[in-house]
N, C-alpha and C positions, 0 to 999 in steps of 0.2 A: 409869457403870456399865452403862447400857443399851447404850451403844456397844460396850463390851467383850463383853457377852453376845451382841449381834448379830454381832460379828466372829467370836466363837467358833462360833456357830451356822452362819454362812456357811462357815467353814472346814470344819466337819464335813459340811455339805451337799455340799461339793465333794469331800470324801474318800470318803464312804460310797457314793455312786453308782458310783464307780470300782471300789471293792472288790466291790460287789455284782455289777457287770458282769463282773469277772474270775472271780468264783465261779460265774457262770452259764455260763461258757464250757464247751463240751464237752471231753472229754479229747483231747489231741493223739495221734492214731494214727500209729504208725510201723510200716510193713509191710516187713519184710526177707525177701528170697527168694533162693534159690540155684538155678541152672540146672545140669543134668547129674547132680548128686548121686551121684558115683561113688567118689571117693577115700575109702577107709575112714578114713584118718587125719583127713581134714577133716570127715567125719561126726562123729567124736568131738570134734573141736575146736569145731565149731559147736554141738553139743549141750551141751557144757560151758559155752560162752559164754552160751547161752540160760539154762541152769540158774542160773548165777551172778547173772543180772540179771533173772530173772522174765519172760523174753521167750519168745514163740513165733514160729517161723519157718515159711516155706513152702518146700518142696523140690520142684522141678520135675524129675522123674526121667526120664532117657533109658533106655528099657527094654533097649537092647542090652547094658547093663552087668549084666543078669541073664541073658544068653545065653552059654552055654558053646560050645565049638567045634562040637558037634553041632547046637545050635540056630542057630548062625551060618550054617551051610550051608543051612538052611531059610528064613532070613529074606530077604524081598524087599520093599523099599519101593516105592511107586508110581514107575514109570518108571525104576527102577534095576536094576542087575544083582543077581542072587542073591548073598547073602553080603557085601554092601557096606554100610558104615556110615561116616559122616563123623567119628564120634567113637570108633570102634573097638568092641571087645567085651570081656567079662570075660576075664581071663588064666588063671583057674583056677576049679575048683569051690570051693576053699577061700575064694577071694576073694568069690565069690557068697554063700557061707554067711555070711561076716562082714558083707557088705553087707545081706543080708536081716535080720540081727539089728539092724543100725543102723536100717534103715527101720522095723522093727516097734517097736523101743523109742522111736524118735522119735514115732511115732504114739501110743504109750501116754503119752508125755510131753506130748501136746497140740499137737504140730506138725502142719501140713498136709502130707500126701503128695499131690502133684499130678503131672500128666503133662507131659512135654516131648517127647512122641511117642517114637520109637525111635532111628532112625539119624541124626537131626539133619540132615534135608534141607530145602532151601528149597522151601516149598510154595506159593509165590506163584502158580504156574500150575496148582495142583492143583484138581481138581473136588471136588464134595461126596463122590462115591464114593471118590476117592483118600484124602481125609481120613478117611472112615469106615473104610477098609481099615486105615490106620495106627493108628487108635484101637482097632480090633478086635485087631490084633496086640499092642498095648500091654496090653490087658486079658488076653488069652490068656497072654501071657508072664508076667504077674504071678500069674495063677491057678496056673500050673504051676511057678512058680519054686522052691518048696521041694522038691517031688518030683523036679525035674530034677537036683538035687544030693544026692538021697538022704536028705532030711530030712522029718519030719512037720511040716506047717504048724501054726502055733499056732491055737487056737480064736479065731475072730474075723477071721482073715485074709481069708476069702472075703467077709465082710461089708464089710471095708475096700475090697477091690477092686471089689465090685459097687455099693456105696453111699457109701463114704467118700472116694473120690477125686473131688473136685468141680471141680477147676480145671485149666486148660490154659494153657501159654505156647508159642507157635509158635517153633521154632528160627529164629534170626536176627531175631526179631520180624517175620517176613515172612509176611504174610497175604494178599497180593494185594488183591482188592477186599473180602475178608472175608466176603461173604454165604455162599459155599459152605462156608467153614470154620465159621461160626456155625451154619448149618443142620446140619452134621455133628456139631458139639459138642452141640447140643440132642438129637439122636437118640442120641448116645452117653451121655447122662445127665449131662453137665457142667452146672454152674450158673454158673460164672464163667470168664472169660478174662482173661489179663494180658499181652496181646501188643501193646497200643497204645503209642504215644509221644505225650505231651501237651506243650504249650508250657511248662507249669509244673505243680506239684502240682494235681490236679484231682479232683473228685468223679466216681466212675464213672458210666457211663450203662448203662441196660438196653436191650438190643437183641434183640427177638424171644425174650425169656425168658432171655437170657444177660447177666449183669452183666459189663461190659467195663471193665477197669482199664488205665491207661497209665503206664509209667515216665515221669517228668517230665524235661524239660530243666531243669538247674540251672546257675547261674553258677559258673565255675571258673577258677582261675589269675589271674595278674596283671591281665589284661584282662577278667576275669569273663565270658569268652565262654561261651555256653550249651553244655551237653553232656548227653547222656543220663545219668541217675544210675545208672550201671552200671560195674563195675570194668573190663570189657573196653574200654569207650570211653575211660576214663581211661588205660589201658595204651597204647592207640593214640596218644592225644594226647601223653602224656608221653615215650614212647620209641619211637614209630612201630611199636608192636607187637613190638619186639625186647627181650628180657630185659636189664635194666640194674640189677643188684643193687647196684652201686656208689652209685647215687643213690636207693636205696630210701627212706632217711629223708626226703629232700626230697619225694619223691612221696607218701609217707605224710602229710606235713604239708599238702601241697596238697589231697589227697583229704579229709582230716579237716576242713580249713577249708571246703571246698565242702559237705560233708555237714552240718556244724554251722551254716553260714550258711543253708542251705535249711531246716533244722529251726527255727532261731531265727525266721526270717521267718514261718513258719506258726504257731509257738507263740505269738508276740506278736500275731499277726493273727487270721485267720479260722479257724485250726486245721483247714485242709484236710489230710486224711491225706497223709503223706509216704511215698513208696515208693522203695526203693533195691534194686538187683539186683546179684547177685554170681554167681561161678562157683566150682566146686570145683577151682580152680587158683590157686595163690598167685603172681600175676604180680608182676614187679619186686620179687622178694625178699620177697613177702608184704606189700607196702606197703598194699594196699587192705583186706586182712583186718585188719591192725593198726588202720587208720583206722576200720573198722567196729567193732572191739572197743572202741575208745575212745568212739565215739558211743554204742553200746549201754550201756556202763558208766556214761556220763555221764547219759543221759536216761531210761533205762527204769525206774529206781527212783523217779522222781518220781511223786507221787500223782495228778497231772493229766496223765500220759502213759501210754499203753498200747501196748506193743510186741507186736503181735498178728499172727496169720496172716491170710491173705485171708478164709478162712471165718469167723473171729472178727470181722473188720472189717465184714463185710456187714450183720449185724443192727444193729451199732452205728451204721453210716451210715444205715440205713433208719430207725432210731429218731429220727434228727435230721430226718427228712422231706426229705432232700436229694437222694435218688436220682432221676435224671431218666430218662425213657423216650424212646426214639427208634426210628424204624422202620428206621434204617440210618445208617451213619457215612460 
């Protein structure tokens, strides 16, 4: 009798510490972001995806998509010709009006509106003054965006532009040494940057008052070779950057497997936040957006998972006491 009671007690003692440990784990954070944020159909698609799954996303907006033809002629990025942009400009005032509606409603829905600069230029050689000039153009463009297409801006728009746009991601994830960019970010009022690449999912570091996040390298494909967790990098690996809609289903499966494996490893382990990046372009027949939709639909409803914006993630990470400070990277 005593032996059976002892055996039962031993079994319970082995079970309950595991259960308690699991219950003590922090929520698994999943941080999904989009660069460019221009195509209005994809604004709608992403917002609907988020609403279905209780998720919040981060949109890194390129401000030339709020410039009409008149504004195009006035725009000049550092060391570039006037009227030039690597990603183009808005095609019509009606397109801008619809885009502004999407941006504003996404903000009201709890998503992060953040900056991807304007003309999508490689700033690795830029000085602090160069970065500051581009940030100033971004802010001015957003402030004037509604009036430039004959609309009355909604109450609260100026507050969003002045105080609500907290984050930045450098085009091409290209920052050079980073010190000039970080100094300019601080002066411009940004609180976080998401331009780094890390060896795997990693806790952000705080550098000179800017919290710096990095997209992780994640295993992908038959050989599980590491790749940046971003749709464009998968596009280049899968089809050498050439559209291949015929193999779209196979690319989707590979992308989803990579996303899910990266998630599962953190979810079962230390629960380091998982960041994944996308663009407002459906590459290879939409393979990567479909893979994203599957991931979000699978994990974001879980009670111990939070699919959040960067702004929402920061206080959650700080509450864990995990944020590290550094004087430079």
